[in-house]
C-alpha positions in Angstrom: 23.0 6.6 -130.4 19.3 5.4 -129.7 18.6 8.6 -127.7 19.7 10.6 -130.8 17.3 8.6 -133.2 14.5 9.2 -130.9 15.0 12.8 -130.5 15.6 13.5 -134.2 12.2 11.6 -134.8 10.4 13.5 -132.3 11.7 16.8 -133.9 10.6 15.6 -137.2 7.1 14.6 -136.1 6.7 18.0 -134.1 7.7 20.0 -137.0 5.1 18.3 -139.5 2.1 17.7 -137.0 0.7 21.3 -137.3 1.1 21.4 -141.1 -2.3 21.6 -142.5 -3.6 18.5 -144.5 -4.2 20.6 -147.5 -0.7 21.8 -147.6 1.0 18.5 -146.4 1.5 17.3 -150.3 2.3 20.8 -151.5 5.5 21.3 -153.5 7.5 24.4 -153.7 8.2 23.5 -157.3 7.5 20.7 -159.8 11.2 19.6 -159.1 11.0 19.6 -155.5 9.7 17.2 -152.8 6.6 18.0 -150.6 6.9 17.2 -146.7 4.8 14.1 -147.4 7.4 12.9 -149.9 10.2 13.8 -147.5 8.5 11.5 -145.0 8.0 8.8 -147.5 11.7 8.9 -148.3 12.6 8.7 -144.7 10.2 5.7 -144.2 11.7 3.8 -147.2 15.2 4.7 -146.2 14.6 3.4 -142.7 13.0 0.2 -143.8 15.9 -0.5 -146.3 18.6 0.1 -143.5 16.5 -2.2 -141.1 16.7 -4.9 -143.9 20.5 -4.1 -144.3 21.2 -4.3 -140.5 19.2 -7.8 -140.4 21.4 -8.9 -143.3 24.6 -7.5 -141.7 23.7 -9.5 -138.7 24.0 -12.9 -140.7 27.3 -12.2 -142.0 30.7 -13.4 -140.6 32.8 -10.9 -138.8 35.5 -9.0 -140.9 38.2 -6.6 -139.9 37.2 -3.5 -138.0 36.1 -0.6 -140.3 37.1 2.7 -139.3 34.4 5.5 -138.8 33.3 7.5 -141.7 32.6 11.3 -141.4 28.9 10.9 -141.1 28.3 14.7 -140.3 28.9 15.1 -144.0 25.3 13.8 -144.5 24.2 17.4 -142.8 25.6 19.4 -145.6 22.8 20.2 -147.8 24.9 22.0 -150.4 26.0 18.6 -151.5 22.9 17.4 -153.3 22.3 13.8 -153.5 19.8 11.7 -155.9 18.0 9.1 -153.8 18.1 5.6 -155.4 14.6 4.5 -156.9 14.1 2.0 -154.0 13.8 4.8 -151.5 12.5 7.6 -154.0 9.2 9.1 -152.6 5.8 8.2 -154.2 4.2 10.7 -156.3 0.8 9.7 -155.0 -1.0 11.9 -152.6 0.1 10.8 -149.0 -2.1 11.3 -145.9 -0.3 12.8 -142.9 -1.7 10.3 -140.1 -1.0 7.2 -142.3 2.7 8.2 -142.9 3.2 9.2 -139.3 1.8 5.5 -138.2 4.2 4.0 -140.8 7.0 5.9 -139.4 6.2 5.0 -135.9 5.9 1.2 -137.1 9.2 1.3 -138.9 11.0 2.9 -136.1 9.8 0.2 -133.6 10.9 -2.5 -135.9 14.4 -1.0 -136.1 14.6 -0.4 -132.3 13.5 -4.2 -131.8 16.2 -5.2 -134.2 18.9 -3.3 -132.4 17.6 -4.5 -129.1 18.2 -8.1 -130.5 21.7 -7.6 -131.2 23.8 -9.5 -128.5 25.9 -6.8 -126.4 29.2 -8.4 -127.1 28.7 -8.0 -130.9 31.4 -5.8 -132.3 29.4 -3.4 -134.3 32.4 -2.3 -136.4 33.2 -5.8 -137.9 30.1 -6.0 -140.0 29.6 -3.8 -143.2 27.3 -3.1 -145.9 27.6 -0.7 -148.9 26.6 2.7 -149.0 25.9 5.0 -151.9 27.9 7.8 -150.8 30.2 6.6 -148.1 31.0 3.4 -150.1 30.8 1.0 -147.0 29.5 1.6 -143.5 30.0 -0.6 -140.2 26.7 -1.8 -138.6 27.6 0.8 -135.9 27.6 3.7 -138.5 24.4 2.6 -140.3 22.5 3.0 -137.2 24.0 6.3 -136.6 23.6 7.3 -140.3 19.7 7.1 -139.6 19.9 10.1 -137.2 22.2 12.1 -139.4 19.8 11.3 -142.5 16.8 12.5 -140.6 18.5 15.5 -139.4 19.5 16.3 -143.0 15.8 15.9 -144.1 14.7 17.6 -141.1 16.3 20.8 -142.1 14.5 20.4 -145.5 11.2 19.8 -144.0 11.6 23.2 -142.1 12.5 24.9 -145.3 9.5 23.5 -146.9 7.1 24.2 -144.2 8.2 27.8 -144.2 7.7 28.3 -147.9 4.4 26.7 -148.2 2.9 28.0 -145.1 4.5 31.5 -145.3 5.7 31.5 -141.8 8.8 31.2 -139.9 9.4 28.1 -137.8 
């Protein structure tokens, strides 16, 4: 689980690191997101999920929650609207600043995950999800990787269109 999170994050960083600064906030259309905005959304999402995980750890155990099909997250033909709390900023975002913030948020998440006792059943704590209705603590952690993979594909598309090159 942690390996997948780390590998996906490396892919995201490697994909954006060579985007020129002057194109980092470039949008394909007025209705689309820039690479900077996608990263801002990933940051806000990770911070929200980290808070949700911390909260779930304070709740009493419930019945086992069966796994939901998280792979559906990767289907970009199914459009989603981000809740206001995790919608990206419309301000200019500096690449180094957002990458540093993403690194910090990932470290906070990993520290929290590392603090979970090994005997804790991660399927007996749950929290609401806007698409899947409810996810277990285990699946919230897994969801982060799926969510980043979804947006990695979006970043690759944006990068190709703003730089006119194939990735």
